[in-house]
Backbone as numpy.savetxt, mean C-alpha at the origin, in Angstrom:
# Nx Ny Nz CAx CAy CAz Cx Cy Cz
22.36 -24.30 -22.15 21.71 -24.12 -20.86 21.99 -25.35 -20.01
22.53 -25.18 -18.84 22.86 -26.30 -17.98 21.87 -26.42 -16.86
21.75 -27.62 -16.28 20.84 -27.84 -15.16 21.48 -28.80 -14.18
21.10 -28.62 -12.88 21.58 -29.53 -11.86 20.44 -29.80 -10.89
20.48 -30.96 -10.28 19.47 -31.30 -9.29 19.92 -30.82 -7.93
19.11 -29.95 -7.30 19.49 -29.37 -6.01 18.97 -30.21 -4.87
19.34 -29.87 -3.64 18.94 -30.64 -2.47 17.54 -30.32 -1.99
16.92 -29.25 -2.52 15.61 -28.85 -2.02 14.51 -29.70 -2.62
13.40 -29.80 -1.91 12.25 -30.56 -2.36 11.12 -29.61 -2.72
10.38 -29.95 -3.75 9.25 -29.15 -4.18 7.95 -29.83 -3.83
6.84 -29.49 -4.51 5.55 -30.11 -4.25 5.63 -31.62 -4.38
4.88 -32.35 -3.54 4.86 -33.81 -3.54 6.22 -34.39 -3.23
7.08 -33.62 -2.56 8.40 -34.08 -2.13 9.30 -34.47 -3.29
9.08 -33.84 -4.44 9.90 -34.13 -5.61 11.11 -33.21 -5.63
12.24 -33.70 -6.15 13.44 -32.85 -6.22 13.18 -31.62 -7.08
13.77 -30.51 -6.67 13.66 -29.27 -7.43 14.88 -29.13 -8.32
14.67 -28.88 -9.58 15.78 -28.71 -10.51 16.12 -27.23 -10.60
17.36 -26.90 -10.34 17.83 -25.53 -10.43 18.42 -25.32 -11.82
17.83 -24.40 -12.55 18.27 -24.16 -13.93 19.02 -22.86 -13.99
20.18 -22.90 -14.58 20.98 -21.70 -14.77 20.86 -21.27 -16.22
20.01 -20.30 -16.53 19.81 -19.90 -17.92 20.95 -19.02 -18.41
21.00 -18.90 -19.72 21.98 -17.99 -20.32 21.40 -16.59 -20.25
21.88 -15.80 -19.31 21.34 -14.47 -19.05 22.39 -13.43 -19.35
21.99 -12.37 -20.01 22.89 -11.25 -20.26 23.45 -10.75 -18.93
24.73 -10.41 -18.85 25.33 -9.97 -17.58 24.56 -8.86 -16.91
24.03 -7.92 -17.69 23.29 -6.82 -17.09 22.01 -7.31 -16.44
21.31 -8.23 -17.15 20.08 -8.76 -16.59 20.37 -9.54 -15.33
21.46 -10.33 -15.33 21.81 -11.10 -14.14 22.10 -10.16 -12.98
22.73 -9.04 -13.27 23.01 -8.06 -12.22 21.72 -7.56 -11.60
20.73 -7.27 -12.47 19.46 -6.78 -11.94 18.73 -7.85 -11.15
18.77 -9.10 -11.65 18.08 -10.17 -10.96 18.66 -10.42 -9.58
19.96 -10.22 -9.43 20.61 -10.44 -8.15 20.40 -9.27 -7.19
19.79 -8.21 -7.66 19.50 -7.09 -6.78 20.64 -6.12 -6.64
21.68 -6.27 -7.45 22.81 -5.35 -7.37 22.52 -4.12 -8.22
23.29 -3.05 -8.01 23.07 -1.84 -8.81 23.22 -2.16 -10.29
22.33 -1.58 -11.09 22.41 -1.82 -12.53 23.50 -0.96 -13.13
24.01 -1.43 -14.26 25.06 -0.69 -14.93 25.87 -1.61 -15.80
26.72 -1.08 -16.67 27.55 -1.91 -17.55 28.44 -2.84 -16.72
28.48 -4.14 -17.05 29.29 -5.07 -16.28 30.78 -4.80 -16.37
31.22 -4.25 -17.50 32.65 -3.96 -17.65 32.95 -2.47 -17.53
31.94 -1.68 -17.25 32.12 -0.26 -17.07 32.30 0.51 -18.35
32.14 -0.16 -19.49 32.42 0.53 -20.75 31.25 0.54 -21.72
30.29 -0.36 -21.55 29.21 -0.41 -22.52 27.86 -0.42 -21.82
26.85 0.04 -22.50 25.53 0.15 -21.90 24.84 -1.21 -21.87
23.98 -1.40 -20.88 23.20 -2.63 -20.79 21.97 -2.52 -21.68
21.51 -3.67 -22.12 20.28 -3.72 -22.90 19.26 -4.56 -22.16
18.00 -4.37 -22.47 16.94 -5.13 -21.84 16.85 -6.51 -22.50
16.90 -7.54 -21.70 16.80 -8.90 -22.22 15.33 -9.28 -22.34
14.88 -9.76 -23.50 13.46 -10.12 -23.65 13.06 -11.20 -22.65
11.80 -11.09 -22.14 11.27 -12.10 -21.24 10.95 -13.36 -22.02
11.16 -14.50 -21.38 10.84 -15.77 -22.04 9.33 -16.00 -22.08
8.59 -15.35 -21.17 7.13 -15.44 -21.15 6.54 -14.06 -21.38
5.58 -13.98 -22.27 4.95 -12.70 -22.55 4.18 -12.22 -21.33
4.36 -10.95 -20.98 3.63 -10.41 -19.83 2.12 -10.47 -20.07
1.71 -10.44 -21.34 0.28 -10.53 -21.65 -0.29 -11.91 -21.32
0.58 -12.90 -21.17 0.12 -14.26 -20.87 0.09 -14.57 -19.38
0.48 -13.60 -18.54 0.46 -13.82 -17.10 -0.96 -13.63 -16.58
-1.56 -14.68 -16.06 -2.92 -14.60 -15.55 -3.15 -15.75 -14.57
-4.19 -15.61 -13.76 -4.57 -16.67 -12.85 -6.08 -16.77 -12.78
-6.56 -17.88 -12.28 -7.99 -18.07 -12.09 -8.30 -17.85 -10.61
-9.27 -16.98 -10.34 -9.63 -16.66 -8.96 -10.74 -17.61 -8.49
-10.43 -18.44 -7.50 -11.38 -19.47 -7.10 -11.44 -19.68 -5.59
-10.93 -18.74 -4.80 -10.84 -18.94 -3.36 -12.17 -18.79 -2.63
-12.97 -17.80 -3.05 -14.18 -17.51 -2.27 -15.20 -16.80 -3.15
-16.33 -16.47 -2.54 -17.37 -15.72 -3.23 -17.90 -14.64 -2.31
-18.61 -13.68 -2.89 -19.21 -12.59 -2.11 -20.62 -12.37 -2.66
-21.61 -12.63 -1.83 -22.99 -12.42 -2.29 -23.75 -11.59 -1.27
-24.90 -11.14 -1.68 -25.69 -10.24 -0.86 -26.16 -10.90 0.44
-26.49 -12.18 0.38 -27.00 -12.87 1.56 -25.94 -13.04 2.65
-24.67 -13.23 2.23 -23.61 -13.50 3.19 -22.83 -12.26 3.59
-23.11 -11.12 2.97 -22.38 -9.90 3.29 -23.15 -9.08 4.33
-22.45 -8.19 4.99 -23.08 -7.36 6.02 -23.88 -6.23 5.38
-24.94 -5.78 6.03 -25.73 -4.67 5.48 -25.01 -3.32 5.56
-24.02 -3.21 6.46 -23.26 -1.97 6.60 -21.81 -2.21 6.16
-21.24 -1.31 5.37 -19.89 -1.54 4.83 -18.80 -1.62 5.89
-18.94 -0.87 6.98 -17.91 -0.91 8.00 -17.79 -2.30 8.62
-18.91 -2.97 8.79 -18.90 -4.33 9.32 -18.23 -5.29 8.34
-18.53 -5.11 7.07 -17.91 -5.96 6.04 -16.41 -5.73 5.99
-15.99 -4.47 6.08 -14.57 -4.15 6.08 -13.88 -4.74 7.31
-14.52 -4.62 8.45 -13.95 -5.16 9.68 -13.74 -6.66 9.55
-14.70 -7.36 8.99 -14.56 -8.81 8.82 -13.41 -9.14 7.88
-13.36 -8.47 6.73 -12.32 -8.78 5.74 -10.93 -8.41 6.25
-10.78 -7.29 6.93 -9.48 -6.91 7.46 -9.01 -7.92 8.50
-9.90 -8.33 9.38 -9.52 -9.32 10.39 -9.16 -10.66 9.75
-9.85 -11.01 8.67 -9.51 -12.26 7.97 -8.15 -12.14 7.29
-7.83 -10.96 6.77 -6.52 -10.75 6.16 -5.41 -10.84 7.20
-5.67 -10.31 8.38 -4.69 -10.38 9.47 -4.51 -11.84 9.92
-5.62 -12.54 10.07 -5.56 -13.94 10.51 -4.86 -14.82 9.48
-5.03 -14.48 8.20 -4.39 -15.25 7.13 -2.90 -14.92 6.99
-2.45 -13.92 7.75 -1.04 -13.49 7.75 -0.57 -13.08 6.36
-1.45 -12.37 5.64 -1.02 -11.82 4.36 -0.02 -10.70 4.65
0.92 -10.44 3.77 1.91 -9.40 4.02 1.27 -8.02 4.17
1.58 -7.35 5.24 1.09 -6.00 5.51 -0.40 -5.83 5.18
-1.25 -6.51 5.90 -2.70 -6.38 5.62 -3.23 -4.98 5.88
-2.48 -4.17 6.64 -2.89 -2.80 6.95 -2.42 -1.78 5.93
-1.77 -2.22 4.86 -1.28 -1.30 3.83 -2.40 -0.92 2.87
-2.49 0.36 2.56 -3.52 0.82 1.63 -2.94 1.89 0.71
-3.46 1.93 -0.49 -3.08 2.96 -1.45 -3.97 4.18 -1.25
-3.35 5.36 -1.20 -4.08 6.61 -1.07 -3.95 7.38 -2.38
-5.07 7.68 -3.00 -5.07 8.42 -4.26 -5.60 9.83 -4.04
-4.83 10.81 -4.49 -5.22 12.22 -4.38 -5.10 12.87 -5.75
-5.67 14.05 -5.89 -5.60 14.80 -7.15 -5.16 16.22 -6.84
-4.15 16.69 -7.59 -3.62 18.03 -7.37 -4.40 19.10 -8.12
-3.99 20.34 -7.93 -4.65 21.46 -8.60 -4.47 21.40 -10.11
-3.47 20.64 -10.57 -3.26 20.47 -12.02 -4.10 19.33 -12.57
-4.98 18.75 -11.72 -5.88 17.65 -12.08 -5.14 16.35 -12.36
-3.89 16.25 -11.97 -3.13 15.03 -12.14 -3.23 14.18 -10.87
-3.65 12.93 -10.99 -3.74 12.06 -9.81 -2.37 11.53 -9.40
-2.23 11.17 -8.15 -1.02 10.53 -7.66 -1.40 9.55 -6.55
-0.60 8.51 -6.40 -0.89 7.50 -5.40 0.36 7.20 -4.58
0.15 6.65 -3.40 1.22 6.18 -2.55 0.62 5.20 -1.55
1.47 4.38 -0.93 1.00 3.39 0.03 1.27 3.89 1.45
0.26 3.85 2.29 0.39 4.22 3.70 -0.24 3.10 4.53
-0.16 3.22 5.85 -0.71 2.21 6.74 -1.92 2.76 7.49
-3.02 2.02 7.44 -4.20 2.41 8.21 -3.87 2.29 9.69
-4.32 3.27 10.48 -4.03 3.26 11.91 -5.29 3.21 12.77
-6.44 3.27 12.14 -7.68 3.18 12.91 -8.88 3.29 11.99
-10.01 2.77 12.46 -11.26 2.90 11.71 -12.43 2.70 12.66
-13.46 3.46 12.43 -14.70 3.34 13.18 -15.81 4.02 12.37
-16.92 4.29 13.01 -18.04 4.90 12.29 -17.70 6.27 11.71
-16.68 6.92 12.27 -16.29 8.24 11.77 -15.47 8.17 10.50
-14.74 7.05 10.28 -13.95 6.94 9.07 -12.65 6.17 9.24
-11.79 6.30 8.23 -10.52 5.59 8.15 -9.40 6.58 8.47
-8.49 6.19 9.36 -7.45 7.11 9.84 -6.05 6.64 9.45
-5.22 7.59 9.03 -3.78 7.35 8.84 -3.04 8.62 9.21
-1.73 8.51 9.37 -0.91 9.65 9.80 0.22 9.88 8.80
0.60 11.15 8.65 1.62 11.48 7.65 2.11 12.90 7.85
2.93 13.34 6.92 3.47 14.70 6.91 2.49 15.60 6.15
1.99 16.63 6.80 1.02 17.52 6.16 1.64 18.33 5.02
2.97 18.47 5.04 3.65 19.24 3.99 4.06 18.39 2.81
3.75 17.09 2.84 4.10 16.19 1.74 3.23 16.50 0.52
3.53 15.84 -0.58 2.74 16.05 -1.78 1.27 15.71 -1.54
1.02 14.57 -0.89 -0.37 14.21 -0.63 -1.04 15.19 0.31
-0.28 15.71 1.29 -0.84 16.68 2.20 -1.23 17.96 1.50
-0.38 18.42 0.59 -0.69 19.64 -0.16 -1.88 19.42 -1.08
-1.95 18.23 -1.69 -3.08 17.96 -2.58 -4.39 17.84 -1.81
-4.35 17.21 -0.65 -5.56 17.10 0.16 -6.04 18.48 0.62
-5.08 19.37 0.92 -5.45 20.72 1.34 -6.22 21.45 0.24
-5.88 21.14 -1.02 -6.56 21.80 -2.14 -7.78 21.05 -2.64
-7.81 19.74 -2.40 -8.92 18.91 -2.88 -9.10 17.75 -1.90
-10.08 17.83 -1.00 -10.22 16.83 0.06 -10.85 15.51 -0.38
-11.21 15.39 -1.68 -11.80 14.13 -2.14 -10.70 13.12 -2.43
-10.74 11.99 -1.72 -9.65 11.02 -1.75 -10.23 9.62 -1.92
-9.44 8.74 -2.53 -9.81 7.33 -2.66 -8.74 6.46 -2.01
-9.19 5.39 -1.34 -8.30 4.42 -0.71 -8.52 3.06 -1.36
-7.49 2.23 -1.33 -7.65 0.86 -1.83 -6.78 -0.10 -1.03
-7.39 -1.18 -0.59 -6.69 -2.31 0.01 -6.69 -3.44 -1.00
-5.55 -4.12 -1.15 -5.47 -5.26 -2.07 -4.82 -6.42 -1.33
-5.63 -7.40 -0.98 -5.12 -8.59 -0.30 -5.01 -9.70 -1.34
-3.85 -9.75 -1.98 -3.64 -10.63 -3.13 -3.94 -12.08 -2.79
-3.41 -12.54 -1.65 -3.55 -13.95 -1.30 -5.02 -14.36 -1.09
-5.85 -13.41 -0.72 -7.28 -13.69 -0.52 -8.12 -13.35 -1.75
-7.46 -12.81 -2.78 -8.13 -12.41 -4.01 -9.23 -11.39 -3.73
-8.88 -10.39 -2.91 -9.86 -9.40 -2.49 -9.32 -7.99 -2.64
-10.22 -7.08 -2.94 -9.91 -5.65 -3.01 -11.04 -4.89 -2.31
-10.66 -3.86 -1.56 -11.65 -2.94 -0.98 -11.30 -1.54 -1.44
-12.27 -0.85 -1.99 -12.09 0.54 -2.43 -13.01 1.43 -1.61
-12.48 2.57 -1.19 -13.25 3.50 -0.36 -13.05 4.91 -0.91
-14.13 5.63 -1.08 -14.06 7.01 -1.56 -14.79 7.92 -0.58
-14.24 9.13 -0.41 -14.89 10.07 0.49 -14.11 11.35 0.65
-14.47 12.10 1.69 -13.87 13.39 1.97 -12.95 13.25 3.18
-11.80 13.92 3.11 -10.79 13.82 4.17 -10.75 15.09 4.99
-10.52 14.90 6.29 -10.27 16.02 7.18 -9.16 15.62 8.15
-8.52 16.59 8.76 -7.50 16.30 9.75 -8.15 15.81 11.04
-7.48 14.89 11.72 -7.96 14.47 13.04 -7.59 15.56 14.04
-8.07 15.45 15.25 -7.78 16.46 16.27 -6.31 16.40 16.67
-5.81 17.51 17.21 -4.44 17.54 17.71 -4.23 16.49 18.80
-5.26 16.29 19.61 -5.15 15.31 20.70 -4.95 13.90 20.14
-5.68 13.56 19.07 -5.51 12.24 18.45 -4.13 12.09 17.85
-3.65 13.14 17.17 -2.32 13.08 16.58 -1.24 12.97 17.65
-1.40 13.73 18.73 -0.42 13.68 19.83 -0.37 12.29 20.45
-1.54 11.71 20.67 -1.61 10.39 21.31 -0.91 9.34 20.44
-1.20 9.36 19.14 -0.57 8.35 18.28 0.93 8.59 18.15
1.31 9.86 17.98 2.73 10.17 17.82 3.54 9.68 19.02
3.00 9.85 20.21 3.69 9.42 21.43 3.86 7.91 21.49
3.01 7.16 20.76 3.09 5.70 20.79 4.10 5.14 19.79
4.64 5.99 18.93 5.55 5.52 17.89 6.94 5.24 18.46
7.71 4.35 17.81 9.10 4.14 18.24 9.88 5.44 18.17
10.89 5.56 19.00 11.67 6.79 19.06 12.26 7.15 17.71
12.82 6.18 17.00 13.42 6.46 15.69 12.40 7.05 14.72
11.17 6.56 14.79 10.13 7.07 13.90 9.75 8.50 14.26
9.73 8.80 15.55 9.41 10.17 15.97 10.50 11.15 15.54
11.75 10.73 15.66 12.86 11.57 15.19 12.79 11.71 13.67
12.43 10.61 12.99 12.33 10.65 11.54 11.29 11.63 11.03
10.23 11.83 11.80 9.20 12.79 11.40 9.76 14.21 11.35
10.74 14.49 12.19 11.42 15.79 12.16 12.50 15.83 11.08
13.17 14.70 10.88 14.36 14.67 10.01 14.03 14.73 8.53
12.86 14.23 8.13 12.55 14.12 6.71 11.64 15.24 6.21
12.13 16.10 5.31 11.26 17.09 4.67 10.51 16.41 3.52
9.54 15.61 3.86 8.91 14.68 2.92 8.48 15.34 1.61
8.82 14.67 0.52 8.49 15.05 -0.85 9.36 16.19 -1.39
10.24 16.74 -0.59 11.14 17.79 -1.08 12.41 17.17 -1.67
13.01 17.85 -2.62 14.26 17.39 -3.22 15.40 17.64 -2.23
16.22 16.61 -2.01 17.39 16.75 -1.14 18.63 16.31 -1.91
19.77 16.75 -1.47 21.02 16.48 -2.19 21.51 15.05 -2.03
21.07 14.36 -1.00 21.49 12.99 -0.79 21.00 12.47 0.54
21.22 11.17 0.77 20.76 10.55 2.01 21.44 11.17 3.23
22.61 11.72 3.01 23.33 12.34 4.12 22.52 13.43 4.79
21.63 14.10 4.05 20.79 15.13 4.63 19.89 14.53 5.70
19.31 13.38 5.41 18.43 12.72 6.38 19.20 12.27 7.61
20.38 11.70 7.38 21.20 11.21 8.49 21.61 12.38 9.39
22.02 13.48 8.76 22.44 14.65 9.53 21.26 15.24 10.31
20.10 15.29 9.66 18.91 15.82 10.35 18.51 14.94 11.52
18.58 13.63 11.32 18.23 12.71 12.40 19.17 12.89 13.58
20.45 13.06 13.31 21.41 13.28 14.39 21.15 14.61 15.10
20.83 15.61 14.31 20.55 16.95 14.87 19.35 16.91 15.81
18.23 16.35 15.33 17.02 16.35 16.15 17.10 15.34 17.28
17.87 14.27 17.07 18.07 13.32 18.15 18.80 13.96 19.32
19.81 14.77 19.00 20.56 15.47 20.05 19.71 16.57 20.69
18.84 17.19 19.88 18.02 18.29 20.39 16.91 17.80 21.31
16.24 16.71 20.92 15.06 16.26 21.66 15.34 15.08 22.59
16.47 14.40 22.38 16.84 13.24 23.19 15.71 12.19 23.12
15.16 11.80 24.24 14.17 10.72 24.28 12.73 11.21 24.19
12.53 12.53 24.12 11.17 13.05 24.13 10.90 14.06 23.02
10.99 13.62 21.77 10.67 14.56 20.68 9.18 14.86 20.65
8.80 16.13 20.57 7.36 16.46 20.46 6.87 16.20 19.04
5.57 16.19 18.88 5.02 16.02 17.53 5.30 17.27 16.71
5.88 17.11 15.50 6.10 18.28 14.65 4.77 18.92 14.25
4.72 20.22 14.11 3.46 20.88 13.73 3.00 20.48 12.33
3.92 19.98 11.50 3.57 19.60 10.13 3.22 18.11 10.01
3.04 17.44 11.13 2.80 15.99 11.11 1.54 15.67 11.91
0.70 14.81 11.35 -0.51 14.44 12.07 -1.38 13.49 11.28
-2.63 13.36 11.70 -3.51 12.37 11.11 -4.56 12.95 10.19
-5.05 12.07 9.31 -6.19 12.37 8.44 -7.26 11.31 8.69
-8.49 11.73 8.49 -9.60 10.78 8.55 -10.45 10.92 7.29
-10.60 9.81 6.57 -11.49 9.80 5.41 -12.87 9.37 5.85
-13.86 10.20 5.56 -15.25 9.90 5.86 -15.87 9.25 4.62
-16.10 7.95 4.65 -16.55 7.24 3.44 -17.92 7.70 2.94
-17.99 7.86 1.64 -19.26 8.10 0.97 -19.63 6.93 0.08
-18.62 6.11 -0.23 -18.84 4.95 -1.08 -17.79 3.89 -0.78
-18.22 2.64 -0.70 -17.33 1.49 -0.53 -17.58 0.51 -1.67
-16.52 -0.21 -2.04 -16.71 -1.33 -2.97 -15.87 -2.50 -2.49
-16.50 -3.68 -2.46 -15.82 -4.92 -2.08 -15.76 -5.82 -3.30
-14.55 -6.24 -3.65 -14.32 -7.04 -4.84 -13.75 -8.39 -4.43
-14.39 -9.45 -4.89 -13.90 -10.80 -4.65 -13.66 -11.47 -5.99
-12.42 -11.89 -6.24 -12.13 -12.55 -7.50 -12.91 -13.84 -7.66
-13.41 -14.08 -8.88 -14.16 -15.31 -9.18 -13.67 -15.90 -10.50
-14.00 -17.14 -10.71 -13.58 -17.85 -11.90 -14.16 -17.22 -13.16
-13.43 -17.34 -14.25 -13.84 -16.86 -15.58 -14.02 -15.35 -15.61
-13.38 -14.66 -14.68 -13.45 -13.19 -14.61 -14.85 -12.67 -14.30
-15.72 -13.55 -13.81 -17.06 -13.12 -13.39 -17.01 -12.78 -11.91
-16.24 -11.76 -11.60 -15.96 -11.40 -10.22 -17.20 -10.86 -9.51
-17.17 -10.95 -8.18 -18.22 -10.37 -7.36 -17.82 -8.95 -6.96
-18.72 -8.00 -7.18 -18.50 -6.60 -6.79 -19.75 -6.09 -6.09
-19.60 -5.76 -4.82 -20.70 -5.15 -4.07 -20.32 -3.73 -3.70
-21.17 -2.80 -4.06 -20.94 -1.39 -3.75 -21.94 -0.93 -2.70
-21.44 -0.15 -1.76 -22.29 0.50 -0.76 -22.17 2.01 -0.98
-23.30 2.69 -1.12 -23.28 4.13 -1.30 -24.31 4.77 -0.37
-23.98 5.97 0.07 -24.89 6.69 0.96 -26.04 7.30 0.17
-27.24 7.10 0.68 -28.43 7.68 0.07 -29.33 8.14 1.21
-29.44 9.47 1.36 -30.26 10.04 2.44 -29.83 9.52 3.81
-28.52 9.37 3.98 -28.00 8.95 5.26 -28.01 7.45 5.51
-28.49 6.68 4.55 -28.54 5.23 4.69 -27.65 4.57 3.64
-27.09 3.42 4.02 -26.24 2.70 3.08 -27.08 1.81 2.17
-26.89 2.01 0.87 -27.55 1.18 -0.13 -26.52 0.22 -0.70
-26.84 -1.06 -0.67 -25.94 -2.10 -1.19 -26.42 -2.56 -2.54
-25.54 -2.60 -3.52 -25.93 -3.01 -4.87 -24.79 -3.73 -5.56
-25.12 -4.60 -6.48 -24.10 -5.36 -7.19 -23.72 -4.66 -8.48
-22.42 -4.65 -8.77 -21.92 -4.08 -9.99 -21.40 -5.20 -10.90
-21.56 -5.03 -12.20 -21.00 -6.00 -13.14 -19.48 -5.93 -13.09
-18.79 -7.05 -13.20 -17.33 -7.04 -13.16 -16.73 -6.48 -14.44
């Protein structure tokens, strides 16, 4: 194993040592982000064991705390504060959330979408109604959302019932999207099997020529709103004694309670 001192500086302005480990050619190919495959085209690649056990990867959460006295009595206010703090902290894609749905076969599935609005009525996002999630929501409107702001050591979970937003809301948001995104909503038969990327490119060219600068909103595309019935706010704490505050509806009022981590 060879090593050289590079020109970059690390913590405390100390030189950073660049180490070139002995890596299997296939693993090096994957690490560099190139397509995986046999380096000589004749033999299969094997998985190179990690030098550190994945079971040993852990961190101590010590950034902040969450207690009843400092939290808001209503979950929407607490969410608004945390989301704004995530945006101010410039965490990557603070508006990204995982959407979990369950199909008629009782199998759950998840995907990441972007929140586009929130108020007392609920959490809003937009998507293709004919997608897998759209079909599952049509059969089972109970959905869970999750935000994970790693850098802040925070998680927000939201559970509730989903309904479509009004056509007017969907039209207004669709009109605000970049032109390429509006064409893409027509070009992509989301979640369907296609023969290759060329299908998307051809569809985009087709609808671009058809609609020019003013593509209308596709009938299969629009917004959903989740009406929360339960929220949970998780703040990482030292020694895995995390803070968990749950808000649940009881007779139309939000009840705040602490859960064991």
